[in-house]
Structures are given as structure tokens and as C-alpha cells.
C-alpha positions as CSV (number, residue, x, y, z in Angstrom):
1,M,96.5,72.4,70.4
2,L,92.8,73.0,69.8
3,L,90.1,70.8,71.4
4,D,89.2,69.1,68.1
5,G,92.9,68.1,67.6
6,L,93.2,66.8,71.1
7,L,90.1,64.7,70.8
8,D,91.3,63.3,67.4
9,A,94.7,62.5,68.8
10,A,93.7,61.1,72.2
11,P,92.8,57.4,72.5
12,G,89.1,56.9,72.2
13,D,88.7,55.3,75.6
14,L,90.7,58.0,77.4
15,P,88.5,60.3,79.5
16,V,89.2,64.0,78.8
17,Q,88.4,66.9,81.1
18,V,88.2,70.4,79.6
19,E,88.6,73.1,82.1
20,V,86.4,76.2,81.3
21,K,88.1,79.3,82.7
22,A,86.3,82.6,82.2
23,H,87.7,85.0,84.9
24,G,84.7,86.8,86.4
25,D,82.5,86.3,83.4
26,P,79.7,83.7,83.9
27,A,78.2,84.4,80.5
28,L,81.6,83.6,78.8
29,A,81.8,80.4,80.9
30,R,78.4,79.4,79.7
31,A,79.3,80.2,76.1
32,T,82.6,78.4,76.3
33,A,80.9,75.2,77.7
34,A,78.4,75.4,74.8
35,A,81.4,75.7,72.4
36,V,83.0,72.6,74.0
37,R,79.8,70.7,73.4
38,R,79.7,71.8,69.7
39,V,83.3,70.6,69.1
40,A,82.7,67.3,71.0
41,G,79.3,66.7,69.5
42,A,80.6,65.2,66.3
43,R,83.0,62.9,68.1
44,P,81.7,59.8,69.9
45,P,81.7,58.7,72.6
46,H,80.3,61.9,74.0
47,G,80.6,60.6,77.6
48,R,84.4,60.6,77.6
49,L,84.5,64.4,77.7
50,E,83.7,66.2,80.9
51,V,83.5,70.0,81.5
52,L,85.5,71.1,84.6
53,S,85.0,74.7,85.8
54,F,84.9,77.0,88.8
55,H,81.8,78.5,87.2
56,T,78.4,76.9,88.0
57,A,77.1,78.5,84.7
58,A,79.6,76.4,82.7
59,C,78.7,73.2,84.6
60,E,75.0,73.8,84.2
61,E,75.4,74.5,80.4
62,A,77.4,71.3,79.9
63,V,74.7,69.2,81.7
64,R,72.0,71.0,79.7
65,H,73.7,69.6,76.6
66,G,74.0,66.1,78.0
67,M,77.7,66.3,78.9
68,P,79.2,65.3,82.3
69,A,80.3,68.2,84.4
70,R,82.5,68.7,87.5
71,L,82.5,71.9,89.6
72,V,85.8,73.0,91.0
73,A,85.2,73.8,94.6
74,W,87.6,76.0,96.4
75,A,86.2,75.9,99.9
76,D,85.3,73.1,102.2
77,Y,82.3,74.7,103.8
78,A,78.6,73.7,103.3
79,P,79.1,70.3,101.6
80,D,75.4,69.6,102.1
81,A,74.5,72.7,100.1
82,L,77.0,71.8,97.4
83,A,75.6,68.3,97.1
84,R,72.0,69.6,96.9
85,W,73.0,72.1,94.1
86,A,74.9,69.3,92.2
87,A,72.0,67.0,92.4
88,L,69.5,69.7,91.2
89,A,71.9,70.7,88.4
90,G,72.8,67.2,87.3
91,V,76.5,67.7,88.1
92,G,78.1,64.4,89.1
93,G,81.3,65.5,90.7
94,V,83.4,68.1,92.3
95,C,87.1,69.0,92.0
96,I,88.4,70.1,95.4
97,E,91.8,71.8,95.6
98,H,94.3,69.4,97.3
99,I,95.0,71.7,100.1
100,L,91.4,71.4,101.3
101,L,91.0,67.6,101.0
102,H,90.6,65.6,104.2
103,P,88.9,62.3,104.8
104,G,85.7,63.7,106.3
105,L,85.1,66.0,103.4
106,V,85.8,63.3,100.8
107,D,83.5,60.8,102.7
108,R,80.7,63.4,103.0
109,L,80.7,64.3,99.3
110,R,80.8,60.7,98.3
111,S,78.0,59.8,100.6
112,D,75.9,62.3,98.6
113,G,76.8,60.5,95.4
114,L,79.4,62.9,94.1
115,S,82.7,61.9,92.5
116,V,85.6,63.7,94.0
117,T,88.8,64.7,92.2
118,T,91.5,67.2,93.0
119,G,92.9,70.2,91.3
120,T,96.3,70.5,89.8
121,V,99.0,68.6,91.6
122,N,102.4,68.3,90.1
123,D,104.3,67.0,93.2
124,A,104.5,63.2,93.8
125,M,104.2,63.5,97.6
126,L,101.1,65.7,97.3
127,A,99.6,63.3,94.6
128,A,100.2,60.3,96.9
129,R,98.5,62.1,99.8
130,S,95.5,62.9,97.5
131,A,95.3,59.4,96.2
132,A,95.4,58.0,99.7
133,L,92.2,60.0,100.4
134,G,90.4,58.0,97.7
135,V,89.9,60.7,95.0
136,D,88.7,59.5,91.6
137,A,91.4,61.5,89.7
138,I,94.2,63.9,90.1
139,T,94.6,66.8,87.7
140,T,98.3,67.5,86.8
141,D,100.2,69.5,84.3
142,R,102.8,66.7,84.0
143,P,101.0,63.3,83.8
144,A,103.8,61.2,82.4
145,A,106.5,62.5,84.7
146,L,104.2,62.4,87.8
147,Y,103.2,58.8,86.9
148,R,106.9,57.8,86.7
149,E,107.7,59.5,90.0
150,L,104.8,57.9,91.8
151,A,105.7,54.4,90.4
152,A,109.3,54.8,91.7
153,T,108.2,55.6,95.3
154,P,107.2,53.2,98.0
155,L,104.0,55.3,98.2
156,A,102.8,53.9,94.9
157,A,101.2,50.9,96.7
């Protein structure tokens, strides 16, 4: 499915994250984020679409075009430097891989005003652990099945 078809099919109030992947090519990441903005530009509301990327160039490009952006962070070091960069770049959140999440890191990033989400989690136990840390969202390849599994466990509370 192409992005325009997804945006047309998804309910208008559903937030949508588009992950920009450009293996080792920051210029491609920037160009892809600009293309996402062009596709999304004709579809209100613009704020429902957020660019998610490992590439700072993609996040900076999205923000330059007025789109929300979230950097996928793959390490838990230097949260102060990460928060400073995010504030300067206008990036409002980070996506931390679930294996790196811990209460101190989540609290530290939130204290700097960043929204925190986690990378792809397809296992109910891992999702419950991430949710218990207070992340804003959990990325998954299987949203309906994971939702059902979580709802059926005592961890859902």
C-alpha cells in the first residue's frame, strides 16, 4: 500500500507514523521525508502524520516542513545531548528500542519535554513491560493481534 492510499483509508483521527529508512544515506532520508510531506500535504489534518527515522536528516527535514518528527534512538547514552539536539531541531520525541528502556531513561527524556515511544514490539509480555514504563506508544507489526493478546492477559490493567 502506498502512503496516499494508507492516509485515505485510515480514520482521520488516527495518528500515523511513517518510518523513513535510508540505509546509510542521509540525503535519501532527507529526500524521503520531503516526499512524505508532499504526499501528506494535501490531506488534513497535517499533524496526524509523524515522521519516524533513525536519520537525524529525515527528522530535521520533516520539522522544516512543519511535520512532527521522532528520532529512533538506538543507544541510552548522553540523554542530555539528545534532548538538546531535539529541542534545537524541533523534534518532539524519541523512539527507544525496547531492550534499552528503563525507568531512569524514560523519566530523564520526559523531564526534557520529549515524548518517548518504543520500537517494534510484537510480543505481549514485552509490550506490557514497555507500557508499564509509561511510553506514549508501542510500534508493532501486528497491532490487532497484540491488542487482543494484551487485553486477554492480567497485565492489561
